[in-house]
Backbone of each chain as ProteinMPNN parsed JSONL, in Angstrom:
{"seq_chain_A": "XXXXXXXXXXXXXXXXXXXXXXXXXXXXXXXXXXXXXXXXXXXXXXXXXXXXXXXXXXXXXXXXXXXXXXXXXXXXXXXXXXXXXXXXXXXXXXXXXXXXXXXXXXXXXXXXXXXXXXXXXXXXXXXXXXXXXXXXXXXXXX", "coords_chain_A": {"N_chain_A": [[-107.284, -21.627, 45.07], [-110.391, -20.846, 46.445], [-113.583, -21.373, 47.912], [-115.777, -18.616, 48.371], [-117.812, -18.776, 50.127], [-118.073, -21.18, 52.348], [-120.126, -22.637, 53.391], [-121.664, -24.38, 51.912], [-120.484, -26.812, 52.008], [-120.666, -27.624, 54.594], [-121.176, -30.029, 57.181], [-123.586, -31.582, 58.973], [-123.856, -33.84, 61.452], [-126.352, -35.972, 61.375], [-127.294, -38.523, 61.419], [-126.701, -41.827, 62.77], [-124.066, -42.783, 61.565], [-121.035, -43.771, 59.984], [-120.527, -42.755, 57.526], [-120.488, -40.087, 55.124], [-121.804, -39.982, 52.828], [-124.162, -41.83, 50.938], [-125.337, -43.99, 48.482], [-127.967, -45.626, 47.078], [-128.904, -47.876, 44.705], [-131.951, -48.735, 43.308], [-133.114, -51.222, 41.485], [-134.833, -50.921, 38.35], [-134.202, -48.236, 37.865], [-133.847, -46.225, 39.796], [-132.273, -44.123, 42.128], [-131.59, -43.801, 45.469], [-130.521, -41.431, 47.692], [-128.071, -40.044, 49.937], [-126.164, -37.237, 50.407], [-123.899, -35.729, 52.207], [-125.77, -33.428, 53.925], [-127.858, -33.463, 52.17], [-130.781, -34.985, 50.979], [-132.096, -37.216, 48.737], [-133.586, -38.29, 45.581], [-132.881, -39.858, 42.451], [-134.447, -40.342, 39.49], [-134.801, -42.227, 36.704], [-136.533, -41.888, 33.731], [-137.245, -43.56, 30.97], [-137.584, -42.642, 27.513], [-137.922, -44.357, 25.214], [-135.12, -45.864, 23.372], [-133.124, -43.921, 23.06], [-133.347, -41.706, 24.682], [-133.932, -40.121, 27.813], [-135.668, -38.908, 30.717], [-134.471, -37.348, 33.618], [-135.507, -37.322, 36.813], [-135.136, -35.282, 39.511], [-135.494, -35.367, 42.959], [-135.649, -33.718, 46.005], [-135.33, -33.875, 49.539], [-136.557, -32.907, 52.795], [-136.9, -32.887, 56.38], [-139.977, -32.718, 58.174], [-139.671, -31.734, 60.707], [-137.394, -30.205, 60.569], [-135.3, -27.447, 61.451], [-135.664, -23.954, 60.46], [-133.096, -23.106, 59.756], [-131.781, -25.477, 59.153], [-133.274, -26.34, 57.002], [-132.662, -24.282, 55.186], [-129.955, -24.819, 54.953], [-129.976, -27.398, 53.787], [-131.183, -26.749, 51.354], [-129.302, -24.941, 50.303], [-127.038, -26.576, 50.17], [-128.037, -28.338, 48.403], [-127.328, -27.436, 45.952], [-125.223, -28.913, 45.161], [-126.317, -30.875, 43.77], [-128.56, -31.867, 41.05], [-129.17, -30.936, 37.561], [-127.12, -29.134, 36.817], [-125.573, -29.245, 39.021], [-122.849, -29.012, 41.399], [-121.72, -31.518, 41.887], [-123.514, -33.209, 40.568], [-123.431, -32.495, 37.894], [-121.183, -33.707, 36.736], [-121.851, -36.391, 36.934], [-123.946, -36.465, 35.137], [-122.627, -35.983, 32.769], [-121.098, -38.293, 32.605], [-123.12, -40.162, 32.257], [-123.946, -39.447, 29.748], [-121.739, -40.226, 28.224], [-121.902, -42.993, 28.598], [-124.335, -43.522, 27.361], [-123.733, -42.77, 24.724], [-121.807, -44.712, 24.163], [-123.339, -47.038, 24.342], [-125.079, -46.69, 22.206], [-123.356, -46.965, 20.066], [-122.779, -49.663, 20.194], [-125.037, -51.139, 19.997], [-126.078, -53.123, 18.273], [-124.392, -55.172, 18.644], [-122.046, -56.519, 20.848], [-120.75, -55.606, 24.045], [-117.732, -55.076, 25.851], [-117.312, -55.704, 29.208], [-115.241, -55.775, 31.405], [-113.781, -54.697, 33.478], [-111.987, -55.247, 36.335], [-112.11, -57.915, 36.038], [-114.065, -60.85, 36.006], [-115.742, -61.092, 38.125], [-118.802, -60.824, 39.975], [-121.33, -58.767, 41.521], [-120.982, -57.936, 44.974], [-117.943, -56.293, 45.89], [-114.508, -55.841, 46.834], [-113.318, -53.585, 46.058], [-113.484, -50.341, 44.466], [-112.655, -50.215, 41.924], [-113.87, -51.668, 39.704], [-116.164, -53.381, 37.527], [-118.021, -55.025, 38.584], [-120.579, -54.746, 39.745], [-122.009, -53.747, 37.614], [-121.887, -55.865, 35.813], [-123.444, -57.694, 37.197], [-125.858, -56.348, 37.14], [-126.481, -56.376, 34.405], [-126.737, -59.151, 34.048], [-129.005, -59.712, 35.558], [-130.773, -58.106, 34.159], [-130.875, -59.407, 31.685], [-132.157, -61.723, 32.484], [-134.659, -60.741, 33.304], [-135.527, -59.64, 30.903], [-135.732, -61.879, 29.496], [-133.651, -62.869, 27.829]], "CA_chain_A": [[-108.663, -21.217, 44.79], [-111.198, -21.233, 47.598], [-114.942, -20.855, 47.888], [-116.021, -17.468, 49.241], [-118.771, -19.193, 51.158], [-117.854, -22.609, 52.515], [-121.252, -23.283, 54.072], [-122.248, -25.414, 51.068], [-119.855, -28.087, 52.337], [-120.838, -27.951, 56.013], [-121.791, -31.343, 57.39], [-124.206, -31.764, 60.285], [-124.057, -35.282, 61.67], [-127.721, -36.161, 61.843], [-127.569, -39.958, 61.504], [-125.632, -42.627, 63.388], [-123.406, -43.448, 60.444], [-119.683, -43.279, 59.738], [-120.416, -42.253, 56.155], [-121.079, -38.784, 54.819], [-122.579, -40.129, 51.595], [-124.575, -43.178, 50.606], [-126.197, -44.018, 47.311], [-128.542, -46.957, 46.921], [-129.648, -48.033, 43.456], [-133.048, -49.706, 43.329], [-133.245, -51.636, 40.084], [-133.768, -50.599, 37.422], [-134.048, -46.841, 37.445], [-134.002, -45.284, 40.909], [-131.189, -43.998, 43.101], [-131.965, -43.12, 46.703], [-129.198, -40.977, 48.081], [-127.737, -39.021, 50.929], [-124.852, -36.636, 50.187], [-123.795, -34.811, 53.35], [-127.111, -33.259, 54.48], [-128.907, -33.485, 51.155], [-131.489, -36.258, 50.884], [-132.791, -37.101, 47.467], [-133.68, -39.42, 44.668], [-132.738, -39.618, 41.02], [-135.358, -41.301, 38.876], [-134.665, -42.207, 35.243], [-137.75, -42.272, 33.012], [-136.865, -43.675, 29.556], [-138.523, -42.342, 26.432], [-137.321, -45.065, 24.095], [-133.721, -46.227, 23.604], [-132.156, -42.838, 22.886], [-133.673, -40.496, 25.438], [-134.63, -40.295, 29.091], [-135.783, -37.769, 31.626], [-134.006, -37.621, 34.973], [-136.281, -36.528, 37.777], [-134.462, -35.098, 40.801], [-136.362, -34.965, 44.07], [-134.867, -33.467, 47.214], [-136.193, -34.001, 50.715], [-136.179, -32.427, 54.118], [-137.819, -33.394, 57.387], [-140.975, -31.774, 58.665], [-139.183, -31.127, 61.946], [-136.163, -29.439, 60.363], [-135.342, -26.019, 61.778], [-135.497, -23.142, 59.242], [-131.675, -23.071, 59.4], [-131.449, -26.763, 58.528], [-133.912, -26.327, 55.686], [-131.833, -23.417, 54.332], [-128.699, -25.549, 54.728], [-130.253, -28.461, 52.807], [-131.437, -26.109, 50.056], [-128.03, -24.397, 49.822], [-126.173, -27.704, 49.832], [-128.656, -28.986, 47.249], [-126.65, -26.999, 44.731], [-124.309, -29.975, 44.743], [-127.111, -31.807, 42.969], [-129.31, -31.277, 39.958], [-128.548, -31.029, 36.243], [-125.876, -28.36, 36.781], [-125.019, -29.238, 40.369], [-121.396, -29.127, 41.454], [-121.414, -32.938, 41.753], [-124.438, -33.827, 39.626], [-123.041, -32.174, 36.52], [-120.226, -34.72, 36.285], [-122.599, -37.643, 36.771], [-124.725, -36.373, 33.907], [-121.701, -36.134, 31.65], [-120.755, -39.714, 32.562], [-124.259, -40.875, 31.678], [-123.943, -39.162, 28.31], [-120.71, -41.091, 27.647], [-122.429, -44.356, 28.604], [-125.376, -43.571, 26.336], [-123.039, -42.751, 23.43], [-121.181, -46.016, 23.98], [-124.396, -48.02, 24.109], [-125.612, -46.51, 20.857], [-122.396, -47.501, 19.1], [-122.641, -51.117, 20.294], [-126.364, -51.696, 20.229], [-126.355, -54.335, 17.502], [-123.417, -56.22, 18.939], [-121.808, -56.793, 22.257], [-119.78, -54.711, 24.659], [-116.872, -55.738, 26.836], [-117.417, -55.091, 30.531], [-114.357, -56.656, 32.169], [-112.959, -54.031, 34.498], [-112.041, -56.032, 37.562], [-112.225, -59.332, 35.699], [-115.407, -61.337, 35.727], [-116.512, -61.223, 39.352], [-120.067, -60.109, 39.963], [-121.901, -58.452, 42.834], [-120.169, -57.168, 45.924], [-116.507, -56.35, 45.633], [-113.691, -55.174, 47.855], [-112.699, -52.403, 45.473], [-114.328, -49.544, 43.578], [-112.091, -50.284, 40.576], [-114.44, -52.883, 39.141], [-117.5, -53.293, 36.954], [-118.732, -56.186, 39.126], [-121.991, -54.428, 39.946], [-122.608, -53.583, 36.287], [-122.086, -57.208, 35.25], [-124.61, -58.263, 37.89], [-127.057, -55.672, 36.65], [-126.83, -56.892, 33.091], [-127.188, -60.536, 34.185], [-130.396, -59.641, 36.009], [-131.537, -57.511, 33.06], [-131.112, -60.458, 30.683], [-133.177, -62.63, 33.032], [-135.965, -60.065, 33.261], [-135.922, -59.45, 29.501], [-135.775, -63.236, 28.93], [-132.704, -62.946, 26.72]], "C_chain_A": [[-109.557, -21.742, 45.906], [-112.586, -20.654, 47.435], [-115.054, -19.663, 48.826], [-116.899, -17.877, 50.415], [-118.692, -20.702, 51.291], [-119.024, -23.362, 53.114], [-121.851, -24.414, 53.246], [-121.657, -26.785, 51.396], [-119.944, -28.434, 53.818], [-121.54, -29.294, 56.148], [-122.274, -31.435, 58.826], [-124.469, -33.25, 60.464], [-125.453, -35.504, 62.224], [-128.104, -37.625, 61.933], [-126.395, -40.664, 62.171], [-124.952, -43.421, 62.277], [-121.997, -42.9, 60.288], [-119.523, -42.615, 58.372], [-121.07, -40.895, 55.985], [-121.916, -38.863, 53.541], [-122.97, -41.59, 51.427], [-125.564, -43.116, 49.443], [-126.67, -45.449, 47.099], [-129.335, -47.007, 45.628], [-130.725, -49.081, 43.655], [-133.379, -49.999, 41.877], [-134.65, -51.402, 39.571], [-133.421, -49.12, 37.301], [-134.147, -45.82, 38.565], [-132.759, -45.306, 41.786], [-131.717, -43.216, 44.292], [-130.661, -42.715, 47.377], [-129.175, -39.991, 49.239], [-126.314, -38.541, 50.61], [-124.723, -35.53, 51.207], [-125.2, -34.653, 53.95], [-128.2, -33.141, 53.41], [-129.476, -34.893, 51.075], [-132.279, -36.213, 49.591], [-132.92, -38.398, 46.708], [-133.403, -38.936, 43.252], [-133.512, -40.721, 40.318], [-135.259, -41.166, 37.363], [-135.962, -42.698, 34.621], [-137.389, -42.353, 31.535], [-137.991, -43.237, 28.638], [-137.99, -43.029, 25.183], [-135.836, -45.275, 24.353], [-132.751, -45.058, 23.601], [-132.37, -41.645, 23.798], [-134.294, -40.868, 26.782], [-134.705, -38.972, 29.82], [-135.27, -38.213, 32.981], [-134.765, -36.713, 35.917], [-135.531, -36.496, 39.102], [-135.506, -34.687, 41.84], [-135.5, -34.821, 45.308], [-135.814, -33.417, 48.407], [-135.634, -33.263, 51.923], [-137.171, -33.027, 55.099], [-138.772, -32.303, 57.844], [-140.443, -31.041, 59.888], [-137.883, -30.354, 61.798], [-136.351, -28.005, 60.829], [-135.23, -25.23, 60.476], [-134.027, -23.095, 58.794], [-131.266, -24.358, 58.682], [-132.051, -26.843, 57.127], [-133.096, -25.483, 54.722], [-130.529, -24.12, 53.97], [-128.904, -26.637, 53.672], [-130.475, -27.851, 51.405], [-130.139, -25.568, 49.469], [-127.13, -25.531, 49.349], [-126.732, -28.469, 48.638], [-128.057, -28.539, 45.931], [-125.537, -27.948, 44.309], [-124.988, -30.874, 43.718], [-127.851, -31.091, 41.842], [-128.527, -31.313, 38.669], [-127.216, -30.269, 36.155], [-125.246, -28.274, 38.158], [-123.522, -29.455, 40.363], [-120.945, -30.585, 41.326], [-122.255, -33.583, 40.663], [-124.043, -33.624, 38.177], [-122.139, -33.253, 35.938], [-120.921, -36.061, 36.049], [-123.365, -37.629, 35.456], [-123.841, -36.542, 32.679], [-121.305, -37.604, 31.49], [-121.888, -40.509, 31.922], [-124.321, -40.659, 30.178], [-122.916, -40.051, 27.612], [-121.221, -42.534, 27.54], [-123.459, -44.509, 27.488], [-124.74, -43.617, 24.944], [-122.415, -44.111, 23.139], [-122.201, -47.089, 23.654], [-124.92, -47.924, 22.687], [-124.681, -47.099, 19.813], [-122.405, -49.02, 19.1], [-123.985, -51.825, 20.369], [-126.577, -53.023, 19.517], [-125.425, -55.477, 17.894], [-123.283, -56.472, 20.409], [-120.792, -55.783, 22.767], [-118.981, -55.484, 25.69], [-116.954, -54.986, 28.154], [-116.573, -55.934, 31.47], [-113.426, -55.934, 33.118], [-113.094, -54.793, 35.803], [-112.25, -57.503, 37.286], [-113.653, -59.729, 35.421], [-116.231, -61.539, 36.992], [-117.778, -60.393, 39.249], [-120.507, -59.811, 41.391], [-120.929, -57.671, 43.698], [-118.692, -57.35, 45.646], [-115.772, -55.589, 46.724], [-113.074, -53.882, 47.333], [-113.72, -51.646, 44.633], [-113.884, -49.686, 42.126], [-112.554, -51.588, 39.928], [-115.799, -52.588, 38.525], [-118.361, -54.469, 37.424], [-120.227, -55.916, 39.27], [-122.699, -54.296, 38.605], [-122.848, -54.944, 35.648], [-123.291, -57.884, 35.895], [-125.895, -57.66, 37.367], [-127.466, -56.236, 35.3], [-127.3, -58.337, 33.171], [-128.661, -60.543, 34.588], [-131.286, -59.109, 34.894], [-131.856, -58.554, 32.001], [-132.182, -61.421, 31.164], [-134.561, -62.014, 32.905], [-136.464, -59.934, 31.832], [-136.011, -60.791, 28.768], [-134.899, -63.359, 27.677], [-131.735, -64.091, 26.936]], "O_chain_A": [[-109.497, -22.916, 46.27], [-112.75, -19.567, 46.881], [-114.509, -19.676, 49.93], [-116.747, -17.39, 51.535], [-119.194, -21.427, 50.432], [-118.947, -24.572, 53.326], [-122.479, -25.315, 53.801], [-122.268, -27.81, 51.093], [-119.364, -29.428, 54.256], [-122.391, -29.649, 55.332], [-121.487, -31.376, 59.77], [-125.228, -33.846, 59.699], [-125.708, -35.255, 63.402], [-129.159, -37.941, 62.483], [-125.262, -40.184, 62.148], [-125.243, -44.601, 62.082], [-121.779, -41.699, 60.442], [-118.5, -41.987, 58.097], [-122.079, -40.592, 56.621], [-122.646, -37.928, 53.211], [-122.186, -42.485, 51.742], [-126.492, -42.307, 49.428], [-125.862, -46.367, 46.959], [-130.313, -46.279, 45.462], [-130.446, -50.187, 44.116], [-133.859, -49.136, 41.142], [-135.602, -51.665, 40.305], [-132.414, -48.788, 36.676], [-134.494, -44.666, 38.317], [-132.255, -46.371, 42.143], [-132.228, -42.106, 44.143], [-129.792, -43.555, 47.609], [-130.114, -39.23, 49.474], [-125.381, -39.341, 50.551], [-125.376, -34.494, 51.082], [-125.77, -35.63, 54.434], [-129.332, -32.762, 53.712], [-128.734, -35.874, 51.102], [-133.049, -35.28, 49.366], [-132.436, -39.45, 47.128], [-133.651, -37.782, 42.903], [-133.251, -41.904, 40.537], [-135.59, -40.12, 36.803], [-136.437, -43.789, 34.938], [-137.237, -41.313, 30.893], [-139.172, -43.426, 28.927], [-137.644, -42.366, 24.206], [-135.334, -44.915, 25.418], [-131.637, -45.2, 24.106], [-131.64, -40.659, 23.695], [-135.082, -41.81, 26.875], [-133.925, -38.051, 29.58], [-135.584, -39.308, 33.447], [-134.675, -35.489, 35.831], [-135.316, -37.528, 39.737], [-136.298, -33.771, 41.615], [-134.706, -35.708, 45.623], [-136.955, -32.972, 48.291], [-134.431, -33.032, 52.051], [-138.174, -33.612, 54.691], [-138.42, -31.124, 57.894], [-140.732, -29.861, 60.082], [-137.322, -29.893, 62.792], [-137.412, -27.412, 60.636], [-134.75, -25.768, 59.478], [-133.745, -23.048, 57.597], [-130.498, -24.325, 57.72], [-131.425, -27.344, 56.193], [-132.854, -25.889, 53.585], [-130.056, -24.033, 52.836], [-128.088, -26.778, 52.761], [-130.003, -28.391, 50.405], [-129.893, -25.714, 48.271], [-126.537, -25.463, 48.273], [-125.995, -29.167, 47.942], [-128.253, -29.189, 44.904], [-124.971, -27.804, 43.226], [-124.335, -31.539, 42.914], [-127.774, -29.87, 41.704], [-127.351, -31.676, 38.665], [-126.289, -30.725, 35.486], [-124.479, -27.353, 38.443], [-122.982, -30.026, 39.415], [-119.906, -30.86, 40.727], [-121.755, -34.42, 39.911], [-124.293, -34.483, 37.332], [-122.308, -33.663, 34.789], [-120.62, -36.771, 35.089], [-123.431, -38.635, 34.75], [-124.236, -37.153, 31.686], [-121.191, -38.1, 30.37], [-121.643, -41.424, 31.136], [-124.696, -41.558, 29.424], [-123.184, -40.575, 26.531], [-121.005, -43.208, 26.532], [-123.456, -45.501, 26.76], [-125.153, -44.402, 24.09], [-122.481, -44.605, 22.013], [-121.967, -47.944, 22.799], [-125.176, -48.938, 22.037], [-125.125, -47.658, 18.809], [-122.063, -49.622, 18.082], [-124.054, -52.989, 20.764], [-127.178, -53.942, 20.073], [-125.654, -56.624, 17.511], [-124.271, -56.621, 21.128], [-120.061, -55.178, 21.983], [-119.479, -56.418, 26.318], [-116.698, -53.783, 28.213], [-117.11, -56.722, 32.248], [-112.4, -56.48, 33.523], [-114.2, -54.962, 36.316], [-112.54, -58.268, 38.206], [-114.372, -59.042, 34.696], [-117.32, -62.108, 36.927], [-117.826, -59.392, 38.533], [-120.119, -60.497, 42.337], [-120.155, -56.85, 43.206], [-118.248, -58.417, 45.224], [-116.366, -54.787, 47.445], [-112.391, -53.169, 48.068], [-114.693, -52.222, 44.149], [-114.622, -49.333, 41.206], [-111.757, -52.482, 39.643], [-116.497, -51.665, 38.944], [-119.31, -54.861, 36.746], [-121.047, -56.776, 38.947], [-123.858, -54.688, 38.472], [-123.881, -55.164, 35.015], [-124.065, -58.564, 35.221], [-126.892, -58.355, 37.173], [-128.636, -56.539, 35.069], [-128.196, -58.719, 32.417], [-129.463, -61.289, 34.027], [-132.404, -59.586, 34.697], [-132.968, -58.591, 31.475], [-133.011, -61.886, 30.382], [-135.509, -62.662, 32.463], [-137.655, -60.091, 31.562], [-136.323, -60.839, 27.579], [-135.32, -63.864, 26.636], [-130.855, -64.32, 26.106]]}, "seq_chain_B": "XXXXXXXXXXXXXXXXXXXXXXXXXXXXXXXXXXXXXXXXXXXXXXXXXXXXXXXXXXXXXXXXXXXX", "coords_chain_B": {"N_chain_B": [[-146.846, -12.539, 44.846], [-143.76, -12.065, 46.57], [-143.407, -12.811, 50.04], [-143.228, -10.066, 52.312], [-142.785, -8.173, 50.446], [-143.915, -5.004, 49.593], [-146.285, -3.285, 47.825], [-146.482, 0.005, 46.543], [-147.923, 3.175, 45.631], [-146.376, 5.394, 43.197], [-145.332, 8.717, 42.644], [-146.027, 10.309, 39.519], [-144.015, 11.998, 38.31], [-141.684, 11.264, 39.628], [-141.599, 8.568, 38.934], [-141.158, 8.806, 36.175], [-138.597, 9.938, 36.198], [-137.073, 7.972, 37.383], [-137.349, 5.846, 35.679], [-135.623, 5.808, 33.391], [-133.185, 5.453, 34.638], [-133.551, 2.94, 35.827], [-133.979, 1.356, 33.572], [-131.493, 1.597, 32.324], [-129.923, 0.324, 34.212], [-130.955, -2.304, 34.018], [-130.197, -2.861, 31.378], [-127.398, -2.802, 31.569], [-126.996, -4.882, 33.367], [-127.997, -7.092, 31.87], [-126.226, -6.998, 29.72], [-123.786, -7.665, 30.865], [-124.295, -10.328, 31.683], [-124.929, -11.472, 29.2], [-122.47, -11.273, 27.972], [-121.099, -13.082, 29.373], [-119.645, -12.362, 31.618], [-119.344, -13.35, 34.348], [-118.147, -12.93, 36.804], [-118.643, -10.321, 37.398], [-121.24, -10.208, 38.0], [-122.244, -10.457, 40.758], [-121.921, -7.844, 41.712], [-124.114, -6.331, 41.066], [-125.924, -6.634, 43.018], [-127.199, -5.907, 46.33], [-125.464, -6.21, 49.487], [-126.995, -7.666, 51.267], [-128.731, -9.061, 49.72], [-131.003, -11.593, 48.541], [-130.911, -14.209, 46.386], [-133.05, -16.18, 44.902], [-133.667, -19.236, 43.45], [-136.11, -20.9, 41.576], [-138.452, -23.308, 40.244], [-141.18, -23.533, 37.908], [-142.93, -25.647, 38.473], [-142.417, -26.261, 41.181], [-142.812, -23.752, 42.348], [-145.535, -23.396, 41.977], [-146.448, -25.495, 43.489], [-145.752, -24.732, 45.952], [-143.316, -25.519, 46.983], [-139.88, -25.536, 48.076], [-137.518, -26.15, 46.593], [-135.034, -25.378, 44.153], [-133.438, -26.515, 41.776], [-130.653, -26.102, 39.67]], "CA_chain_B": [[-145.772, -11.647, 45.338], [-142.959, -12.643, 47.656], [-143.75, -12.235, 51.345], [-142.355, -8.953, 52.693], [-142.781, -7.155, 49.388], [-145.076, -4.124, 49.729], [-146.485, -2.44, 46.648], [-146.94, 1.351, 46.921], [-147.991, 4.056, 44.465], [-145.248, 6.315, 43.01], [-145.726, 9.936, 41.923], [-145.664, 10.168, 38.104], [-142.75, 12.664, 37.968], [-140.608, 10.427, 40.167], [-141.562, 7.359, 38.116], [-140.494, 9.149, 34.91], [-137.167, 10.181, 36.443], [-136.393, 6.713, 37.732], [-137.467, 4.839, 34.631], [-134.412, 5.747, 32.566], [-132.127, 4.877, 35.47], [-133.823, 1.522, 35.998], [-133.754, 0.685, 32.288], [-130.041, 1.504, 32.11], [-129.454, -0.727, 35.113], [-131.301, -3.596, 33.42], [-129.384, -3.061, 30.175], [-126.034, -3.134, 32.0], [-127.097, -6.23, 33.964], [-128.125, -8.075, 30.797], [-125.005, -6.985, 28.899], [-122.766, -8.427, 31.608], [-124.624, -11.76, 31.606], [-124.813, -11.898, 27.797], [-121.043, -11.389, 27.646], [-120.515, -14.144, 30.185], [-118.723, -11.802, 32.627], [-120.065, -13.793, 35.537], [-117.523, -12.401, 38.022], [-119.182, -8.974, 37.657], [-122.663, -10.34, 38.308], [-122.635, -10.14, 42.147], [-121.864, -6.402, 41.994], [-125.426, -5.725, 40.824], [-126.785, -6.911, 44.167], [-126.787, -5.395, 47.632], [-124.793, -7.236, 50.288], [-127.973, -8.499, 51.973], [-129.714, -9.576, 48.773], [-131.237, -13.038, 48.484], [-131.232, -14.606, 45.017], [-133.676, -17.487, 45.113], [-134.018, -19.878, 42.189], [-137.151, -21.904, 41.7], [-139.008, -23.731, 38.964], [-142.616, -23.317, 37.905], [-143.594, -26.767, 39.138], [-142.281, -26.116, 42.633], [-143.426, -22.499, 42.774], [-146.98, -23.616, 42.038], [-146.741, -26.455, 44.555], [-145.325, -24.166, 47.231], [-142.141, -26.246, 47.466], [-138.767, -24.584, 48.013], [-136.303, -26.529, 45.868], [-134.797, -24.796, 42.84], [-132.198, -27.069, 41.241], [-130.243, -25.538, 38.389]], "C_chain_B": [[-145.017, -12.347, 46.476], [-143.396, -12.031, 48.983], [-142.746, -11.147, 51.71], [-142.294, -7.872, 51.644], [-144.059, -6.341, 49.511], [-145.154, -3.233, 48.504], [-147.021, -1.088, 47.094], [-146.983, 2.223, 45.686], [-146.805, 5.031, 44.422], [-145.74, 7.52, 42.22], [-145.211, 9.867, 40.484], [-144.321, 10.812, 37.75], [-141.572, 11.822, 38.419], [-140.465, 9.164, 39.329], [-140.84, 7.628, 36.8], [-138.999, 9.304, 35.107], [-136.422, 8.873, 36.69], [-136.37, 5.72, 36.581], [-136.177, 4.694, 33.818], [-133.285, 5.081, 33.35], [-132.305, 3.366, 35.604], [-133.566, 0.759, 34.702], [-132.271, 0.563, 31.976], [-129.435, 0.427, 32.99], [-129.733, -2.1, 34.503], [-130.439, -3.888, 32.191], [-127.963, -3.462, 30.551], [-125.993, -4.55, 32.566], [-127.126, -7.293, 32.872], [-126.861, -8.146, 29.949], [-123.912, -7.813, 29.568], [-123.034, -9.924, 31.506], [-124.491, -12.283, 30.18], [-123.349, -12.111, 27.412], [-120.365, -12.474, 28.461], [-119.571, -13.646, 31.265], [-119.312, -12.073, 34.01], [-119.466, -13.246, 36.829], [-118.073, -11.027, 38.377], [-120.637, -9.031, 38.11], [-123.012, -9.979, 39.753], [-122.68, -8.65, 42.451], [-123.194, -5.707, 41.758], [-126.354, -5.892, 42.02], [-126.271, -6.216, 45.416], [-126.211, -6.546, 48.448], [-125.789, -8.183, 50.958], [-129.019, -9.088, 51.031], [-129.825, -11.088, 48.865], [-131.675, -13.372, 47.065], [-131.769, -16.036, 45.086], [-134.132, -18.038, 43.767], [-135.125, -20.88, 42.456], [-137.578, -22.336, 40.31], [-140.511, -23.609, 39.053], [-143.34, -24.388, 38.71], [-143.579, -26.595, 40.655], [-142.909, -24.832, 43.146], [-144.935, -22.689, 42.92], [-147.358, -24.563, 43.165], [-146.36, -25.92, 45.922], [-144.129, -24.899, 47.834], [-140.881, -25.432, 47.192], [-137.592, -24.924, 47.094], [-136.23, -25.856, 44.503], [-133.472, -25.297, 42.295], [-131.911, -26.444, 39.887], [-129.726, -26.682, 37.504]], "O_chain_B": [[-145.594, -13.124, 47.237], [-143.722, -10.845, 49.036], [-141.551, -11.288, 51.449], [-141.809, -6.772, 51.909], [-145.156, -6.898, 49.532], [-144.208, -2.515, 48.183], [-147.92, -1.028, 47.934], [-146.171, 2.045, 44.778], [-146.292, 5.443, 45.462], [-146.476, 7.371, 41.245], [-144.09, 9.417, 40.249], [-143.558, 10.239, 36.972], [-140.586, 11.676, 37.698], [-139.35, 8.731, 39.04], [-140.027, 6.822, 36.349], [-138.214, 8.851, 34.274], [-135.283, 8.7, 36.256], [-135.491, 4.86, 36.505], [-135.702, 3.581, 33.591], [-132.534, 4.263, 32.817], [-131.341, 2.607, 35.507], [-133.01, -0.339, 34.717], [-131.83, -0.448, 31.429], [-128.537, -0.3, 32.563], [-128.852, -2.96, 34.473], [-130.003, -5.021, 31.986], [-127.383, -4.353, 29.932], [-125.075, -5.319, 32.281], [-126.382, -8.272, 32.929], [-126.466, -9.225, 29.507], [-123.201, -8.57, 28.906], [-122.112, -10.705, 31.27], [-124.005, -13.393, 29.963], [-123.025, -13.006, 26.631], [-119.183, -12.755, 28.262], [-118.77, -14.424, 31.784], [-119.716, -11.16, 34.731], [-120.167, -13.108, 37.831], [-117.983, -10.605, 39.53], [-121.198, -8.027, 38.549], [-123.986, -9.259, 39.972], [-123.402, -8.229, 43.355], [-123.379, -4.58, 42.219], [-127.457, -5.345, 42.029], [-125.074, -5.963, 45.554], [-126.442, -7.714, 48.137], [-125.482, -9.352, 51.193], [-130.067, -9.557, 51.476], [-128.868, -11.776, 49.221], [-132.698, -12.873, 46.595], [-131.011, -16.982, 45.304], [-134.884, -17.39, 43.039], [-135.084, -21.618, 43.44], [-137.113, -21.786, 39.313], [-141.067, -23.584, 40.151], [-144.23, -24.098, 39.51], [-144.6, -26.763, 41.322], [-143.473, -24.805, 44.24], [-145.538, -22.2, 43.875], [-148.445, -24.46, 43.735], [-146.609, -26.568, 46.938], [-143.947, -24.901, 49.052], [-140.811, -24.717, 46.193], [-136.749, -24.063, 46.841], [-137.227, -25.77, 43.786], [-132.476, -24.575, 42.344], [-132.809, -26.277, 39.062], [-129.322, -26.448, 36.365]]}, "name": "protein", "num_of_chains": 2, "seq": "XXXXXXXXXXXXXXXXXXXXXXXXXXXXXXXXXXXXXXXXXXXXXXXXXXXXXXXXXXXXXXXXXXXXXXXXXXXXXXXXXXXXXXXXXXXXXXXXXXXXXXXXXXXXXXXXXXXXXXXXXXXXXXXXXXXXXXXXXXXXXXXXXXXXXXXXXXXXXXXXXXXXXXXXXXXXXXXXXXXXXXXXXXXXXXXXXXXXXXXXXXXXXXXXXX"}
């Protein structure tokens, strides 16, 4: 199975970086991201414990050529609520939300990768999540 | 109106003749989408057609993004 139009996955090297994707979370509710040539943010706005709005914002440069702008817009279909990549992220968030609701009154086990926190040498770890919750407890004075 | 679109008057007889054809086209288009036969959807467009998705917020702000 192959895409009829492969342009959505074209990658124009526009930055001096070995990476084609980078996602930076700014605590507590903002992700600043680059995925190939799409530049964007995901901003979570909570409406209480059971509901939030996710605001997607996509960017281009003022000096982009019309072709680059079209490319960014076309590739932007990777993102968004039903984006080729974004769709899966949204489903994952739904699973997390469901899990949180089930364990709200108690505690949850977050021990993937042991008990290390912060930076890790592997993706197969919840080290960053443990750090986030530690900081969250400090901020919430728990 | 989208740039490049030019509105022009149509003779009443021609409008009457085309109306049925256009309505049948719309009915077929909607039937295909309602049935979920998404593979047949592109056939309703010309090869050089541009299908541009936007949202009200961005359309009013003059911004081009249309995330689905």
